[in-house]
C-alpha positions as CSV (number, residue, x, y, z in Angstrom):
1,M,-11.4,53.1,50.1
2,S,-12.1,57.0,50.4
3,G,-15.2,58.0,52.6
4,T,-15.4,54.5,54.4
5,N,-13.1,53.2,57.4
6,Y,-12.0,50.1,57.1
7,C,-12.8,47.4,59.2
8,P,-11.5,43.7,59.4
9,Q,-14.4,42.3,60.5
10,R,-16.5,43.8,57.6
11,G,-14.3,42.3,54.6
12,G,-16.9,39.8,53.6
13,V,-19.5,42.7,53.6
14,Q,-17.3,45.0,51.1
15,T,-16.3,41.9,48.6
16,E,-19.7,41.0,48.5
17,L,-20.9,45.1,47.5
18,G,-17.8,44.8,45.3
19,L,-18.7,41.6,43.4
20,A,-22.6,43.3,43.4
21,R,-21.3,46.2,41.6
22,L,-19.4,44.4,38.9
23,R,-22.5,41.9,38.5
24,G,-25.0,45.2,37.5
25,L,-22.0,46.7,35.3
26,N,-21.7,42.9,33.1
27,H,-24.1,41.0,33.6
28,G,-22.2,37.9,31.6
29,L,-19.2,38.4,34.4
30,R,-17.6,35.2,35.8
31,I,-16.5,34.9,39.1
32,W,-14.1,32.4,40.5
33,G,-13.3,32.0,44.3
34,L,-10.5,29.9,46.2
35,S,-10.4,28.4,49.5
36,A,-8.3,26.5,51.4
37,T,-9.2,27.0,54.7
38,L,-13.6,27.6,54.5
39,G,-16.2,25.6,56.4
40,N,-19.2,26.3,54.4
41,L,-18.6,25.9,50.8
42,E,-22.2,25.9,50.2
43,Q,-22.7,29.5,51.8
44,A,-19.5,30.8,50.5
45,K,-20.9,30.0,47.1
46,Q,-24.4,32.2,47.4
47,A,-22.1,35.2,48.4
48,L,-19.7,34.9,45.7
49,L,-22.5,34.6,43.1
50,G,-25.5,36.8,44.6
51,P,-29.7,35.8,44.7
52,H,-30.7,33.7,41.9
53,R,-27.9,32.8,40.2
54,T,-26.2,29.1,40.2
55,G,-22.6,28.2,40.1
56,R,-20.7,24.7,40.0
57,L,-18.5,24.0,43.5
58,I,-15.6,22.1,42.7
59,H,-13.4,20.2,45.5
60,A,-11.0,17.8,46.7
61,D,-11.8,15.2,49.3
62,L,-8.3,15.0,50.8
63,S,-7.3,13.5,53.7
64,K,-4.6,15.2,55.6
65,Q,-2.5,13.8,58.5
66,T,-2.3,16.9,61.3
67,V,1.3,16.5,63.3
68,V,1.1,18.9,66.2
69,E,5.1,19.0,68.0
70,T,5.7,21.4,71.0
71,L,8.5,23.1,72.2
72,I,9.1,24.3,75.4
73,P,12.3,26.2,76.1
74,D,14.6,25.8,79.3
75,S,13.9,28.8,81.1
76,I,11.7,31.6,80.6
77,E,13.4,34.7,81.6
78,R,10.6,37.2,80.5
79,F,6.6,37.2,79.4
80,A,6.2,35.6,76.3
81,W,3.7,38.3,74.6
82,Q,6.8,40.7,74.7
83,G,8.1,38.9,72.1
84,H,11.5,37.3,73.5
85,L,10.5,34.2,73.8
86,G,10.1,33.9,69.9
87,L,13.8,35.2,69.7
88,K,14.8,32.8,72.5
89,M,13.3,29.7,69.7
90,L,14.6,31.0,66.4
91,L,17.0,27.8,66.4
92,P,14.9,25.3,68.2
93,V,12.3,25.7,65.3
94,I,14.4,25.8,62.4
95,S,16.1,23.1,63.6
């Protein structure tokens, strides 16, 4: 991206600008968006399509069960944020 500093918080804005440019070059452009994590799908659809365009939202209503298991080491010798704890817990996580 010449002349621009990359900033992760502005990724959505850059995507919108890029799509607007592509729509300007090709008025019949078809845009597909896919996400497994977005909460506001209607807002995401409008961001992808731009103003004055309609689209179709397809989604699946799946019930999911989330199971969380925690692992605590027998002893903590160093601060966890240094990465040492992650290596120490490698085998318990794999098993």
